[in-house]
N, C-alpha and C positions, 0 to 999 in steps of 0.2 A: 503494499500500500504506500502511496505518496500522499501524506497529509498536506493540505494547503495552509501552511504556516508562514507567517511573515519573517520568521527569524532565520537568518542565513545558516546558522549552525545546525538546524533541523531540516535542511534540504537534502533528505536521504530517505531510502525506503525502510519500512517497518513491516515486520511479520505479524500477521493476525490469523486467528483461526476463523474458518468459515462455517456457520451452523449448517446442519443438513438441509433444513428447510429453505435456506437461501442458495443451495448448490446450483439450481438451474438459472437463477438470475445473476449469480456473481460471476460475470464473464469479464474477460480482460478488456479494459477501456471503459468500464461503466463508472458512474459517480457512485460514491458511497459516503456513509457516515461512520466515523470511527471515534472511539473514546481515546482521548490523548491527554495525559496530565490531569485526569479527573474531569475533562469537559469534552463535549461532542464537537467534532470538527468535520469539515468536508475533505474529501479526498478522491483519489482515482485508484482503481484496482490496475496495477501494472502487470502482474503475472501471478500465475497459480502454480505451486509446486507441491509435491507430496511431503516433504519434510523441510524443517528449518534448522539453520546453523546456530539459532539462538538457544542458549542453555537454560535460560530462565523461563518463567511462566509467561504464556502468551494470553493476550486478551482476544475477545471475540468481535468479529464484525458486527456493528450495531444494525445496520440495515443497508439495503441497496436502494439509493434514491431513484434510480431509474434503470431499467434493463437496456436502455439505448447505449450502445458502445460508441461513445462520442470521442474517445481518445484512440484513434487508430494507431497501429505500430508506426506507420511512417511519420505521423505528427508527433508522436512521443519522441522518436529520434530526432526530429527536427527541433522540438522544444529544448531537448538536451543540448543540441549542438548550439542553439541561439544563447542559451544560458552560459554555456562555456565561453562563447565568442565575446559575450558582453559583460562577463564577471558579475552575473546575476543569479537568480534562483529559478528553479523550474516553476515554482508557484506564481511567480511574478509573470513569467512568459506565458503560462497557461491561462491567466486571466485575459491576456491579449489574444490568445489563439482560439479559445472556445468561448462562445457568448453565454450568458447566464440562461439556465434552463427555464423553459416555459412549459409547465405541466399540461396546459390545455392544448397547446399545439402538438406535444408528443402524443397526446391521447386521440388526436383526430386520425380518422381512417387513412392508412397509407395508400394513396392512389397507385394504380397500375402503371408502371412505366411504359409509355407508348414506344412501339418499336419504330423508331425514326431512322431512315437512312440519310445521313447528312449528304447533301448534294455536292457534287464536285465544284470547287470554287473557280471562278475565272481568274487566272493568274497572269493574264496578259499584261497588266500593270506593272507586274515585277520584272518585265523585260527592260524596263528603264534603268534597272540597277545592274552593276556588273555581278554576274553569278547569282542573280536574283532568282531566275528559273531553276537553277541547280539547287539553291537552297531550299525552295518549296518542294522540289522533287525528293530531296533527302527526308524532309519531314514526312512527306506522302508515303516514302518507302519504309517508314518505321525507324529511320536513323535519328541521331540525336545531335544535330549541328548546334553550334553556339555562335552568336553574332552580335555585333553592334551595329544597328541599322540607322543610317542618316537619311530622314525623310526628306525628300525634294520640297522646295518652297512651293506652296499651292497644292501639295499632295492631299488627297482624301485619306488621311492617315487612319481614321476609324474603319474605313473599308479594308484598308491593307491589314490591320490588325485582325479584322474579322476573317480575312482570307487565311491568315496563319491558323486562326482557331478552327475554322471549318475543315481545313486540310488535315489538321490533327485529329479532329473528330471523326473524319472519314477513314482514318487509318485504324480506328477503334480504340483510340486512347482519349484522354480528357485534356482539355486546354485551360489555362488560367491566365487571365489578362488583368493586369494591375494599372490603375491610372490615379492621378493625384487628387482629383476633385469630383464633386458631383456632376459639373457641367460635362467633363469628359466621359464620366460613367454613362450618362444618358446618350451621348453620341455613339460610344462604342457599343453599348447594349443594343441600341436601335439598329446598328449596322449588322451585329451578329444575328439578331432576330430575322432581319431581311434576307440574309444569306443561308441561315440554317434552320429558321422557324423557331417560333416561341417555345415549343416544348423541349427544346434542347439547351436553352440558354437561361441562366439566372444571374441576377445582379445583386450584389452583397454591398451594403453600406451601413455605417454606424446610425445614420439618420433615419433608417426605415422604422424604428419602433421595436420594442422587444419581440412582439409575437411575429410580425412580418419577417423580421431578421432571422429569427430562430427557425421559422418555417423554411425559408429559402436555404439556410445553412443546412438543415436536415435533408433538403433535397439533394444537395451536393454530397452529403454523407452517404445517402442511401443510393446513390448512383442514378437518380432520376433524371439528371442532366448531364451533359458531357462538356459544356462550356460555362465557365464561371467567369464573371466581370465584376470587379470590385475595387474599392479603395484600399488604403494601407493595410488594415487588418486582414483583408481577404487573401493576403499572401500565405496565410496559415489554412486556407480553406481545405476541407478534408476530402478532396477529389480523389477518385480511384484511378489507378493506372495512368498516372500523370505523364503526359507526353511533352507539354510545353508550358513554360513560364514566360510570359511577355510583359515588360514593364515600360510604359510610356513616360518620357521626360524624367529621367531618374535624378535630375538636378533640382527638382521642386522640393523645397524644404517641407512640404506637407507629408513626405515619407519618413521623416525623422519622428519616431514615437515619442511623445512627451512623458511617457510613464516609464518607470524602472522596468527592465534594465536599458531602456532607450535604444532599441534596435532600429536599424534603417531598413525600410522595405526591400531595397536593392540588395543589401547584404543577406537578407533572409531568403530572397529569391535565389541567390547564388548558392547559398548553403543548401537549399532544397534541391537545386539542380545537381549539386556534387553528391548529395545523399541518395537521389533517386536515379541519376543518370539521364534525366530528361533534358530536352532542348531548353535553351534560354535565349532570349532576345532582349536586349536593352536598346530602346528606340527613342528617337527625338529629332527635332530640327537642329539643336545644338548638341554639344558632347561634353561631358564632364571629364576631369583628369582621371577618375576612378575607371570610367568605361575605356578610356584610351590605355590605361594601364593593363587592363585585360587583353586588349588587342596587342599591346606591346610585348606581353609575356607569351603570346601565342595561344592562350586559353580560349580566346574568342577570335573571330574573324571579321574583317571590315564588310559591311554590306552597304556599299555606296554607289553613287552614279558617277559616270565619267564627267570630266570638266566641261565638255561640250553640252552635255545634257543639263547639268547644273546651270550653265550660263543661259541656256534656252528657257529654263523655268524661273530663274531668279528675276526680281525686279530690279530696275536700275537704281543703284544706291549712291547717294551724293553725301559727302561729309564736308564740314566746314568748321573753322575754329569759332568757338564760342567765347571770344576774348572779352566780351562786355557783360559776362554773367556776374561780375561784382557790382554792376550798376544798380541802383534803387529800382525796385519793380513798380513802376507806375505807368499810365496810359502812353506817356511820352517815350518810355523805354521799350514799348512793344516790339518796335522794329529790331531791336538788338536781340531780343529773345526769340523772335520769329523773323529771321532774315528774309530778304527779298526772294531768294531761291525758294524758301519754304512756301511764301505766299503765292509764288508763281506755280509751284507744283499743285497747291490746293485749288487755285483758281481754274487750272487747266482741268483737274478732275471734276470739279463741280460743273464746269461748262460742259463736259462730256456726260453729265448726268450719273456721275459716280460718287460713291461715298469717300470721305477723307477720314483716316484714323489719326488721331492725335493721342500720343502716349506721353504721359507725365509721371514723375517718379512718385508723387504722393497724392492723396486725396485732400478734401477740405478746400478752404479758400486760400489762406496763406498759412501753412502749417509750421513755419519757422521763422522767427523775427530776430533782428539784430539792431544794434544802435546804428542810426544813419550817419553819424559822425565818425565814430572809432571802430565801428564793425564789431563791437564786443556783443556776444549773444545776450539777447534780452531775457532776463530771469524774474521770476515771480519774488515780490518783496516778502511774501508769507512763507513759502516753502522752497524758494529757489528753483522751482521748476521752470521749464522752457515755456515762453510766451508765444502765442499764436493768434491769427485772426480767423475765427470759426465761420464769419460771413462778412459780407460787404459792409463798410461803415454806413450807418443811416443817422438821420436826424434825431431818431429816439434813443441814441446811444448803442444801438445794436452794432455788433462788429467791433467793439472795443478790444484791445489786447487782453487775451484770456489765458490763464495758466492751464497747460494740458495735464497737470497733475491733480491740482485741487479744485480747478474749475472757477477760481475767483478772478473777476474781471479787474484789470488795472487801468483805470481811465486816466491816471495821471502818472503814468510811468516815467521815470528819470533814469538815465544810465548811471550805474555805480561807479563807472571808471572815469567818465568825462563830464557827466551831469547833463548831457544832451536830452531833450525830450523827442527828438525825431527818431523815427524807426524805418527799417527797410526790410524787404522780404529777402529771405536766404533762399527759400524754395517756394514756388508758386504752386498752389495746389490745382486740382482738377476743376473745382467750381469757379475760381478765379479765371482760369484758362478759358473755360466755357463762356464766361462773361465778356472776356476780351475778344474772342473769335466771333462771338455773336454780334458784336458791334462792327467787327471787320468785315463780316459777310451777312449784311441784313437780309432777312427773308429766307435764310437757309435753315432747315431744322437742325437743331443741336440736340444730341443725346449724350448722357454721361452714364459711365459705367464704373462702378467701384464701391468699396465698402459693403454696406448692407444692400445696395441696389445694383447687383452684377447682372448685366444683359447677356443672354445667351446668343442672341443675334439681332441684327437690325434690318429693317426693310431695304431692299435694293432701291438705289436712286441716289440723287444728290443730297448729301447731309454731311454734317460734321459729327463725329463720334469722339468724345473726349473720355479717355479711359486711363485708369491707373495701371501700373504694370501688373500683369497677370490676370486682369479682368477684360481683356480685349474680346468684344463680340465678333462673330463671324458675320458675313453678308454674302448673299448669293452672287456668284460671279467674281467675287473679290473686290477689294477697295482699289480706287484709282491712285491713291497716294497714302503714304503714312509719314507722319512728322513725329520724330523721336526727340523730344525736348529735354533740356536740362541733363544732358548726358553726363556732365561733370558731378552731379548729385549722386549718380549710380556708381561711376567709376572712382569717385573719391572717398568712398566709404572705408573705414579702417577695418577691413575684413579680408582675410586670405582668399576668399572666394569672390571678391568683388568683380574682377574682370570677367571670370567664368559666368557668374550670375548676370551681369550686364549683357553679354553677348547673347545669353539664353533668352532674355527678356526681349531684346532688340529683334532676334530672329523669330521669336514667337509672334511678334507684331508683323515683321516683314514678310512672313510666311502667308499672311492673309491678303496681301497685295497681288495684284495681277502681274503677270510676267512683263519684263521690260519691253518685249516685242509688241505687247498689247497696251503699252503706254504707262505701266505701273512704275511709280517712283517712290523711292523712300529717302527721306532727308534726315540725316542725324546731326543734331546740334552738339558737336563735341570736337575736341581737338583732333585734327585729321591725321596727325602723325602717331597717334596712339595705336599699339598693336591690336587692340580689341576692335578699334574702329576700322583699321585696315582689313581685318578678318571679316567684318560685316560687308565691307565694300566689295571684297572678293568672293564673299559667301564661302568661307573656308573654315567651318567649325573643327574639322579634323586637325588642320595645322595649328589652330589656336589652342586646342586641347593638348596637342603634342608640346607646344611651347609651355603651357601651364604645368603639365607633368614634369618637364625639365626643370621648371623653377622650383617645384615641390622637391625634387630630388637634390637640388642645390641648397635649398634651406632646411631640408630634412623635415618635411611635414607630410601628413597623409596625402595620397596613398603611398608615398615613397617609404614611409615608415609607419608604425602603430604608435599612437598617443593616447594616453589616459588622462582625463581631466578629473582631478580630486577636489571637491568643493566642500567647505565646511569652516568651522571656526579654526583658528590657528592651532589650538591644542588637539582638536579632533583630527585635522589632516595630519599633523605631525605624529599622532599615536597611530594612525592607519599605515602610514609609510614606514615607521619604524617596525611595526608588527609584521608587515609583508616581507616575505623572502624574495626580493625582487631579482629578476634574472640578471646575470653578469652583463655589465655594460650598460645598464639603465641610466639614462641621462635625466637628472632632476632639475626642472626649471621652476623657479618662483621659491616661495609663494609670492602672490601678488593680490591686492585687493580686487574682488569681483565686483564690477559696477551693478548698480540696482537692476538695470534692464537685462542682465544675463543671469539672473538668480533663479529664472524660471527656465526649464528646458525648451529648446526650440520646438515650435509648434503649440505652446501653451502647456496645458496639464496642471496637475495639482502637486507636483513634486518640487515645490519652490522652497528656497531657503530664506530665513529671515536673520536679522542681526548683522553683526560684522562677519562677513563671509570672504574667505580667501580662497584662491584657486592655485593648485600646484599641478604642473604637467609632468608626466613621466613618458619619456620617449625611448623606444627600443626599435632595433630593426625589424623588418617584417618577419623574419624567421623566428623571432623571440615574441611575437604578438600573442600567441596562445599561452606561453609561460607567464606573461605579465598579467593576462586576464585571470589565470588560476591563481597566482600569487595574491592578487587584490581580492578575489573571491574568498580565498582561504583567511585572509587578514579580516575580512568582514565577518567571517564565521567565528573567529577567535574573539573579536570585540563583542560580538552578539552573545557568545557564551559567557563572557565576563560581565554581562549585563550593562555593557556601556552604551547608554541610550542616546549620547549626542550624535545627531545625524551627520553623516558623510555621504555625499553623492559621488558616485563614480561613473563616468561616461567614457566608454571606449570610442575613440575616433569620432568625437562630436563634430557636427557640420559647422558649428561656430566655435572656433578655438579662442580668438582674441576678443 
């Protein structure tokens, strides 16, 4: 039995006797209740044996919660592998892998699985990619190819993902497709249903609700479907005879689990492919350094189009220096933020009856303010939080500088450095941009997408679409132009992945624009000599990823090495590191104070730290990654056995290190 206990030192199996009246229901993989230390706890039955090595007295299994064998042998092995990879416990991983039981759903009659012969997918679109048809033929033949697929700009990628899934299902195996958010899930699910039929496809997402989610999860467990499409947690879906795991846009930070032990869906997919021998595809318009490392090692192969084909599909990209971004953001400076070439591209697209996509780094009106005289960041007098303009200034006092932390308006702000009362915008938000462009192009419909109001698509025709990064809606036939504003705000972030993330965001927007031969244009307002900008102009995500990987090798950061981030109080972090038997050659960096904004794991979650928090980084070569994770897990177990209750958070290869 494996009891689901939160204490690391109790992450092990315990032997129990099974009463005769439970013999039929007590099958491997079922949920059980057992008595542990005088109280009833939940657990899973991992195996049944005739005898025990334990010499003491054994307790009895209290009851079988459900005869449903929810923990399959393959998922049990995957859970163990993930716990070892991320220095966590199996109990924590199991709460991510298996949804809570819904008794009413389990009691519903099990429908007979219809015998559906998946149709043969039309794979002609894969001829655009070098070795694309050979890759599909390998899947059809039951082989297990591994690839990093670079989708062409303008590609109907949900249909291509459906091609992979249908081809896998036609070979008698199951397919698992993972996407970052609900918008992508809806698109891929619809594409799979159109190609394979609704009876063979199920969509899994956390937002479905307990009953619906568990019903669909059981459909995958009971082999009622052969194609599962889902978001982050669906990478653990209990599909049988898995033949393919495909993951779209692995650079999206939504794949980073915000709960302990903080696994990344990409790494879980790779572990699952390694454990089962199934095919794996990492896909996207851009490419991460992690994906490039897989190709560089020979573990996966490139699945890309030739340069001639890429040039035929990509929009015409123009870059220019944004030398005036330090100027105050007011109507008179609109021309500096939107240069003439950007206005010309927008006018030409609108004249042709096409939409114009405008991508801005942040939502709101003016989300960041600074002193208009000395450029010192404007801070709240009450809590020292950053000031912003939530809306346009009005006669009634609306639109006053407001603190983004405490929400208090500061109508009489004065700079603490120079005493000036003037303010300037550091970054202009989506609402202010929409206001400016609405005045510049009167009579043109303006749509905004971002925050709580994300649009899936907009009607075809002449319109302006103002979107924050990651919220770009699609439009039938593609946009006539895309304006990528304030590139310096994305590239200038103090983040190891800033360049990689910026190119991914830009290419996501640029892929929605028509090909250059059809008049599609992309204008990026950023320094034209920056390598990331040049990669966009050439539409070369592979070369950019190669450069990013080389830089990581030089500075010794993931994926070139493994890094563990240990967060907690000074005493707790020091205690954990001293307790751990770290592998030889471990490099210790820090500790340093952890900023308030980084005390919650990437993606949100409830595993945040409070008080004075410090971070220590432990860096080892890739060959010692497993040893580092085991050492930290063992140290956590020792501290748990000593009843040291001071929390320490351990993250292996976090996506945000600095």
